[in-house]
KOLVOTI-704216 format. One line per field, with one value per residue (C-alpha): residue number from 1; chain; x, y, z. Coordinates in Angstrom, 3 decimals. Each point is the difference from the previous one (the first is absolute). Example, Ala and Ser with C-alpha at 12.3 -4.5 7.8 and 13.67 -1.06 7.14 Angstrom:
BEGIN
nr: [1;2]
kette: [A;A]
u: [12.300;1.370]
v: [-4.500;3.440]
w: [7.800;-0.660]
***
This chain:
BEGIN
nr: [1;2;3;4;5;6;7;8;9;10;11;12;13;14;15;16;17;18;19;20;21;22;23;24;25;26;27;28;29;30;31;32;33;34;35;36;37;38;39;40;41;42;43;44;45;46;47;48;49;50;51;52;53;54;55;56;57;58;59;60;61;62;63;64;65;66;67;68;69;70;71;72;73;74;75;76;77;78;79;80;81;82;83;84;85;86;87;88;89;90;91;92;93;94;95;96;97;98;99;100;101;102;103;104;105;106;107;108;109;110;111;112;113;114;115;116;117;118;119;120;121;122;123;124;125;126;127;128;129;130;131;132;133;134;135;136;137;138;139;140;141;142;143;144;145;146;147;148;149;150;151;152;153;154;155;156;157;158;159;160;161;162;163;164;165;166;167;168;169;170;171;172;173;174;175;176;177;178;179;180;181;182;183;184;185;186;187;188;189;190;191;192;193;194;195;196;197;198;199;200;201;202;203;204;205;206;207;208;209;210;211;212;213;214;215;216;217;218;219;220;221;222;223;224;225;226;227;228;229;230;231;232;233;234;235;236;237;238;239;240;241;242;243;244;245;246;247;248;249;250;251;252;253;254;255;256;257;258;259;260;261;262;263;264;265;266;267;268;269;270;271;272;273;274;275;276;277;278;279;280;281;282;283;284;285;286;287;288;289;290;291;292;293;294;295;296;297;298;299;300;301;302;303;304;305;306;307;308;309;310;311;312;313;314;315;316;317;318;319;320;321;322;323;324;325;326;327;328;329;330;331;332;333;334;335;336;337;338;339;340;341;342;343;344;345;346;347;348;349;350;351;352;353;354;355;356;357;358;359;360;361;362;363;364;365;366;367;368;369;370;371;372;373;374;375;376;377;378;379;380;381;382;383;384;385;386;387;388;389;390;391;392;393;394;395;396;397;398;399;400;401;402;403;404;405;406;407;408;409;410;411;412;413;414;415;416;417;418;419;420]
kette: [A;A;A;A;A;A;A;A;A;A;A;A;A;A;A;A;A;A;A;A;A;A;A;A;A;A;A;A;A;A;A;A;A;A;A;A;A;A;A;A;A;A;A;A;A;A;A;A;A;A;A;A;A;A;A;A;A;A;A;A;A;A;A;A;A;A;A;A;A;A;A;A;A;A;A;A;A;A;A;A;A;A;A;A;A;A;A;A;A;A;A;A;A;A;A;A;A;A;A;A;A;A;A;A;A;A;A;A;A;A;A;A;A;A;A;A;A;A;A;A;A;A;A;A;A;A;A;A;A;A;A;A;A;A;A;A;A;A;A;A;A;A;A;A;A;A;A;A;A;A;A;A;A;A;A;A;A;A;A;A;A;A;A;A;A;A;A;A;A;A;A;A;A;A;A;A;A;A;A;A;A;A;A;A;A;A;A;A;A;A;A;A;A;A;A;A;A;A;A;A;A;A;A;A;A;A;A;A;A;A;A;A;A;A;A;A;A;A;A;A;A;A;A;A;A;A;A;A;A;A;A;A;A;A;A;A;A;A;A;A;A;A;A;A;A;A;A;A;A;A;A;A;A;A;A;A;A;A;A;A;A;A;A;A;A;A;A;A;A;A;A;A;A;A;A;A;A;A;A;A;A;A;A;A;A;A;A;A;A;A;A;A;A;A;A;A;A;A;A;A;A;A;A;A;A;A;A;A;A;A;A;A;A;A;A;A;A;A;A;A;A;A;A;A;A;A;A;A;A;A;A;A;A;A;A;A;A;A;A;A;A;A;A;A;A;A;A;A;A;A;A;A;A;A;A;A;A;A;A;A;A;A;A;A;A;A;A;A;A;A;A;A;A;A;A;A;A;A;A;A;A;A;A;A;A;A;A;A;A;A;A;A;A;A;A;A;A;A;A;A;A;A;A;A;A;A;A;A;A;A;A;A;A;A;A;A;A;A;A;A]
u: [140.971;0.886;1.970;2.569;-0.390;1.129;2.517;1.730;-0.261;0.908;3.207;1.280;-0.949;2.712;2.943;-1.333;2.282;2.538;2.120;-2.899;-1.334;3.015;0.596;-3.992;1.341;2.927;-1.492;-2.193;3.503;1.756;-2.910;-0.821;4.432;-0.640;-2.794;1.372;3.494;-1.754;-2.600;2.170;2.366;-3.027;-0.838;3.851;0.305;-3.658;0.823;3.558;-1.066;-2.564;2.173;2.803;-2.998;-1.215;3.500;0.472;-2.981;-4.078;-0.184;2.817;-0.119;2.007;-0.700;1.807;0.132;-1.924;2.113;3.924;2.581;2.625;3.502;-2.778;-0.729;-1.371;2.340;-2.548;-0.376;-1.874;-2.916;-0.437;-1.354;-3.798;0.468;2.993;0.221;0.969;1.458;-3.594;-1.905;2.810;-0.626;-4.418;-0.242;2.079;-2.517;-3.070;-1.846;0.371;3.976;2.598;2.910;1.650;2.925;0.643;2.846;2.223;2.017;2.700;-0.072;1.250;2.660;2.107;3.405;1.270;3.095;1.182;3.498;1.168;2.804;1.888;-2.640;-1.379;-3.154;-3.623;-3.183;-3.525;-2.809;-1.948;-3.437;-1.197;0.070;-3.778;-1.640;-1.357;3.202;1.133;-3.264;0.230;2.727;0.298;0.924;3.615;2.314;2.859;3.541;1.146;-1.317;-3.806;-2.298;-1.706;0.959;-1.659;0.145;3.610;0.975;3.085;0.220;-0.664;2.373;-0.697;2.289;1.439;1.166;1.502;2.032;0.600;2.038;2.022;-1.051;-0.847;-3.458;2.018;0.915;-3.713;-0.434;2.613;-1.420;-2.725;-0.112;3.308;-0.393;-0.134;-0.958;-2.123;0.068;-2.306;0.857;-1.605;0.683;1.744;2.293;-0.935;0.341;-1.292;0.725;-1.545;1.931;-2.679;0.737;-0.893;-3.019;-0.276;0.814;-2.755;0.129;-0.639;2.659;0.696;1.789;-2.555;-0.577;-2.955;-0.490;-2.475;-3.058;2.075;2.525;-0.800;-2.076;3.392;1.160;-2.926;0.163;3.515;-0.803;-2.655;2.091;-2.934;-0.027;-3.479;-1.022;-3.231;-1.791;0.711;-0.818;-1.225;0.378;0.150;-2.152;-1.244;-1.075;-3.197;-0.864;-3.518;-1.191;-1.883;-0.729;-3.090;1.232;2.915;-2.670;-1.990;3.455;0.373;-2.968;0.016;3.722;-0.783;-2.895;2.840;1.444;3.121;1.121;-0.660;1.292;-1.791;0.906;-3.570;-0.319;3.175;-1.109;-3.429;1.875;2.274;-2.235;-2.204;3.030;0.168;-3.281;0.211;3.548;-1.413;-2.958;2.388;2.022;-2.514;-1.821;3.630;-0.194;-4.150;1.327;2.395;-2.360;-3.326;2.912;0.179;-3.299;0.526;2.220;-2.169;-2.953;2.310;0.581;-3.744;-1.191;2.825;-1.214;-3.310;0.958;2.068;-2.949;-2.744;-1.037;0.606;-2.854;-2.365;0.364;-0.536;-3.276;-1.271;0.928;-2.511;2.514;-1.660;1.020;0.380;2.059;2.334;0.126;1.363;2.193;1.862;-0.116;1.531;2.811;0.574;-0.355;2.533;2.457;-0.195;0.248;2.965;1.990;-1.108;1.350;3.195;0.535;-1.111;2.797;2.700;-0.958;0.189;3.675;1.068;-1.127;2.273;2.491;-0.146;-0.306;3.024;1.859;-1.576;1.309;3.529;0.146;-0.860;1.984;3.316;-0.116;-1.179;0.724;-3.047;-2.305;-3.538;-2.899;-3.031;-1.333;-0.821;-2.217;-2.146;-2.799;-2.980;-2.167;-2.689;2.687;0.159;-3.607;-1.088;2.680;-0.658;-3.671;0.352;2.066;-2.909;-2.544;2.264;-0.133;-4.073;-0.174;2.438;-2.059;-3.257;-0.459;1.796;-2.388;-2.419;0.539;0.650;-3.806;-1.905;1.873;-2.623;0.562;-0.535;2.438;2.779;-0.359;1.033;2.543;3.369]
v: [-21.592;-3.568;-2.812;0.968;3.298;-1.045;-1.987;2.273;2.875;-2.394;-1.344;3.751;1.306;-2.805;1.748;3.267;-0.385;-2.690;0.394;-0.108;-3.123;-1.913;0.461;-1.730;-2.512;-0.664;-1.655;-2.263;-0.684;-0.907;-2.260;-1.629;-0.821;-1.735;-2.208;-0.927;-1.183;-1.660;-1.552;-1.094;-1.972;-1.825;-0.944;-0.457;-2.374;-1.888;-0.643;-1.333;-2.318;-1.181;-0.422;-2.277;-2.095;-0.855;-1.091;-1.945;-1.644;0.605;-3.420;-1.196;-0.673;-0.940;-2.528;-0.398;-2.830;1.796;0.340;-0.497;-1.823;1.107;1.365;1.323;3.494;-0.890;1.172;-0.379;-4.148;-2.448;0.368;-3.168;0.300;-0.842;-0.764;-0.749;0.544;-3.489;-2.251;-1.266;2.822;2.197;-3.477;-0.397;3.983;-0.422;-2.487;2.704;1.025;3.683;-0.441;0.909;0.154;-0.997;1.715;-1.248;1.861;-0.615;2.725;-0.740;1.681;3.517;-0.952;-2.274;1.016;0.259;0.475;-0.322;-1.112;1.474;1.320;-0.480;2.064;-0.438;2.028;-0.305;0.129;-0.170;-1.546;1.378;-1.177;-0.809;2.634;1.326;2.915;0.591;0.097;3.121;2.455;2.955;-1.472;-1.689;-3.731;-0.619;-1.241;-1.933;1.235;-3.065;-3.205;-1.177;0.564;-2.953;-3.013;-3.427;-3.332;-0.081;2.437;2.155;3.437;3.961;2.398;3.483;2.945;0.953;-3.722;0.400;2.888;-1.007;-2.967;2.669;-1.046;3.708;-0.055;-0.844;-3.648;-0.395;-2.095;-2.277;-0.934;-1.735;-3.749;0.291;-2.093;2.095;-0.925;0.532;-0.442;-0.956;1.272;-0.547;1.912;-3.086;1.140;-3.833;0.498;-1.992;0.986;-0.164;0.433;1.410;1.382;3.767;0.393;3.769;3.032;2.741;3.693;-0.283;2.141;-1.445;-3.497;-2.699;-3.471;-1.962;-3.455;-2.861;-0.863;-4.015;1.960;1.664;-2.723;-1.688;2.586;0.149;-3.911;0.717;2.770;-1.910;-3.184;-1.368;-2.640;1.103;4.000;-0.239;-2.816;1.669;3.358;0.190;2.856;3.838;0.905;-0.595;1.656;-1.033;1.673;-0.730;0.170;3.160;2.645;-1.978;-3.292;1.822;1.302;-2.985;-1.917;2.605;-0.416;-4.090;0.322;2.027;-2.509;-2.381;1.942;1.191;3.748;1.509;3.129;1.423;2.707;0.772;1.020;1.900;1.774;1.018;0.780;2.202;2.092;0.528;1.763;1.851;0.801;1.630;2.045;1.092;1.692;1.655;1.250;1.069;2.130;1.489;1.881;0.470;2.080;1.793;0.445;1.846;1.987;1.824;0.141;3.328;1.380;-0.387;1.731;2.667;0.640;0.016;2.543;1.956;-0.219;0.771;3.149;1.415;-0.421;0.793;2.873;-2.807;-2.101;2.851;0.547;-3.681;-0.129;3.323;-1.014;-3.119;-2.720;-2.045;-0.910;-3.896;1.316;2.088;-2.885;-2.350;2.639;0.155;-4.043;-0.459;2.170;-1.675;-3.195;0.664;1.582;-3.814;-1.603;2.125;-0.983;-3.934;-0.096;1.740;-2.097;-3.397;0.922;0.767;-3.315;-1.768;1.225;-0.014;-3.934;-0.502;0.935;-1.882;-3.281;0.510;0.987;-3.508;-1.864;1.792;-1.261;-3.266;-0.878;2.321;0.207;-3.164;-1.753;-2.099;0.381;1.360;0.602;2.156;3.394;0.652;3.388;-0.545;2.693;-2.527;2.324;-0.537;2.455;2.307;0.321;-0.140;2.589;2.325;-0.158;0.125;3.318;1.728;-1.690;1.787;2.968;0.145;-0.516;2.875;2.700;-1.284;2.487;3.342;-1.170;0.287;3.436;1.088;-0.875;1.672;3.359;2.345;1.740;3.907;-0.710;-1.355;2.470;2.780;-1.882;1.714]
w: [73.313;-1.612;1.351;-2.754;1.690;3.729;-1.457;-1.883;2.367;3.089;-2.071;-0.474;3.072;1.290;-1.632;0.819;3.179;-1.035;2.904;2.378;-2.101;-0.021;4.139;0.245;-2.548;2.135;3.263;-2.641;-2.090;4.062;0.306;-3.454;0.231;3.373;-0.827;-3.649;1.479;3.098;-2.197;-2.512;1.973;1.718;-3.745;-1.038;3.067;-0.642;-3.527;0.894;2.489;-2.072;-2.616;2.289;1.219;-3.354;-1.512;3.620;-1.323;1.648;-0.558;1.901;4.410;2.317;2.894;2.979;2.650;3.285;3.215;0.483;1.722;2.311;-2.098;-2.618;0.244;3.553;2.747;2.828;0.409;-1.619;-2.207;-1.922;-3.814;0.088;-3.574;-2.358;-3.692;-1.252;-2.510;-0.594;0.113;-2.824;-2.047;0.620;-0.843;-3.243;-0.866;0.383;-2.702;-0.815;1.793;-2.464;1.460;3.951;1.345;3.244;2.235;2.501;1.805;2.719;3.188;0.877;2.275;-2.666;-0.717;-3.726;-1.189;-3.848;-0.618;-3.302;-1.734;2.814;1.992;3.020;0.444;1.702;-2.094;0.629;-2.260;-2.260;-0.793;-3.379;-2.864;0.076;-1.371;4.036;1.315;-2.348;0.573;-2.025;-2.083;-2.938;-0.092;0.528;-2.624;0.570;-0.335;-1.767;-0.382;1.756;2.439;-0.039;1.848;-1.573;1.519;-0.238;2.898;-0.508;1.901;-0.992;1.290;0.447;-1.827;3.784;0.649;-3.347;1.138;2.959;-1.232;-2.119;-3.216;-2.176;-2.041;-3.623;1.896;1.023;-3.542;1.064;3.385;-1.610;0.452;2.689;3.487;3.145;3.580;2.247;3.700;2.476;2.937;3.965;2.928;1.721;-2.882;-1.993;-3.547;-3.258;-3.957;-3.229;-2.869;-2.381;-3.531;-1.469;-2.482;0.292;1.892;1.189;-0.396;4.389;1.388;3.387;0.427;-0.409;-1.549;-0.989;-0.284;-1.477;1.310;0.900;1.479;2.387;1.154;0.564;1.923;2.340;0.457;1.226;2.246;1.641;0.211;-1.833;-2.575;-1.935;1.628;-2.318;1.604;3.091;-0.278;-3.632;-2.833;1.545;-2.766;-3.238;-2.928;-1.878;-3.731;-0.923;-3.663;0.591;2.762;1.239;0.252;2.202;2.837;-0.404;1.304;2.289;1.787;-0.081;1.417;2.655;0.918;0.178;2.635;-1.716;-0.173;-3.430;-1.655;-3.231;-1.935;-0.440;3.883;-0.797;-2.699;2.006;3.072;-1.991;-1.695;2.828;1.705;-3.434;0.280;3.690;-1.099;-2.535;0.872;3.022;-2.350;-2.064;3.319;0.922;-3.553;0.453;3.102;-1.770;-2.806;2.150;2.174;-4.052;0.327;2.376;-2.663;-2.428;1.423;1.756;-4.210;-1.115;3.253;-1.519;-3.747;1.078;2.053;-2.970;-2.333;1.915;-2.679;-2.818;1.736;0.089;-3.247;-0.913;1.815;-0.940;-3.858;1.575;0.935;2.252;3.708;-1.541;-2.244;2.096;2.151;-2.558;-1.590;3.136;0.985;-3.031;0.188;3.572;-1.971;-2.855;2.822;1.645;-3.333;-1.500;3.305;0.166;-3.781;0.924;3.388;-1.915;-2.804;2.866;2.058;-3.223;-1.108;3.749;-0.291;-2.729;0.889;4.029;-2.278;-1.649;2.829;1.987;-3.108;-0.118;3.697;-0.669;-2.862;0.776;3.925;0.962;-3.414;0.139;-3.292;0.734;-2.173;0.136;1.021;4.102;-1.365;-2.869;-0.678;-1.096;-2.593;2.813;2.479;-2.706;-0.524;3.759;0.782;-2.053;0.563;3.482;0.156;-2.493;2.379;2.885;-1.906;-0.368;3.428;1.348;-2.674;1.221;3.022;-1.236;-3.693;2.117;1.211;-3.275;-0.980;2.660;-0.751;-0.930;-2.520;0.402;2.785;-1.528;-2.631;2.560;0.592;-0.113]
***
């Protein structure tokens, strides 16, 4: 028998007992769907995380003052800072070669009470951070509902749409809010207050009552809170974002700043850590699906044993006509491989369609239920995954058919011909 004859015969034998072959393939389908869904989820999340980090900028690093001070995220007592990020440091970093931009940041303590007095209402609000891609993981960059989300050196205030609605303004009135003056009030636990009249420059999509003010305004608020004339000279900046001219220069700056005693967070480190975690998760998902596929080998092996028992006389005729043991063995292994491959193809198709449906559900939920824009696919079937799943399912079939094929190859032709 030629190899073409063996393939043709094996494929036709799969169709002789369609129900039995379908049931044997069903276990492969279940295992394949499991692998496709789990591994495609890990692949999709990996791609989205990498895209988010790339959009944030792999050439960007964030420098923090080391240590902490009472009242600033330390409830257990005094712990002086080992290294402050000062104005002099920021000016020095701006002049370093390979530095494209330096953005200092100042945060208000969590105990600060913020109120917004505007349009005849008084409401408690929180201070939002700067609008950056990293703050909206897996989501599109925020767009202003009205005005702009950029605060220049002139200052101003950005209101969330939640704060605007709480003040009794409807969506149709958002445009005329831009340019109005609003009163922001800082209140201490003892009841002391300080007011700041700021001009509205934009409205964000955030649904909770929140505001965002410029760096200079936050410095002024922090000075009042700590009763200081210049909080920067005493405590320095809370963090400084440095953007290098390229990734290599950012990595060099990261190493140097750590040697200088600063805490440094680099996007490259986050990417490496995230990819390592996702690699482990992908391996775990693959192992879970592989167990389901290995269980399917029992069904395929049982199908092949029954097929050999039913076709014992046929095997005897083939051997009497000159078929060798190897040819008989290959024919039955090919038949088992076809069962596995068919299950793999259908499992891949079902898993792919389920992934598409789940992507649509996730996108619908974020856009219409959470009302937050989201982009990207969380279930991503790559060509490597598709080919790998089909190859693995076929290999499972070949493995399951090995012992039954060996049994068929060892049958004595005379005894097989006498079999009824």
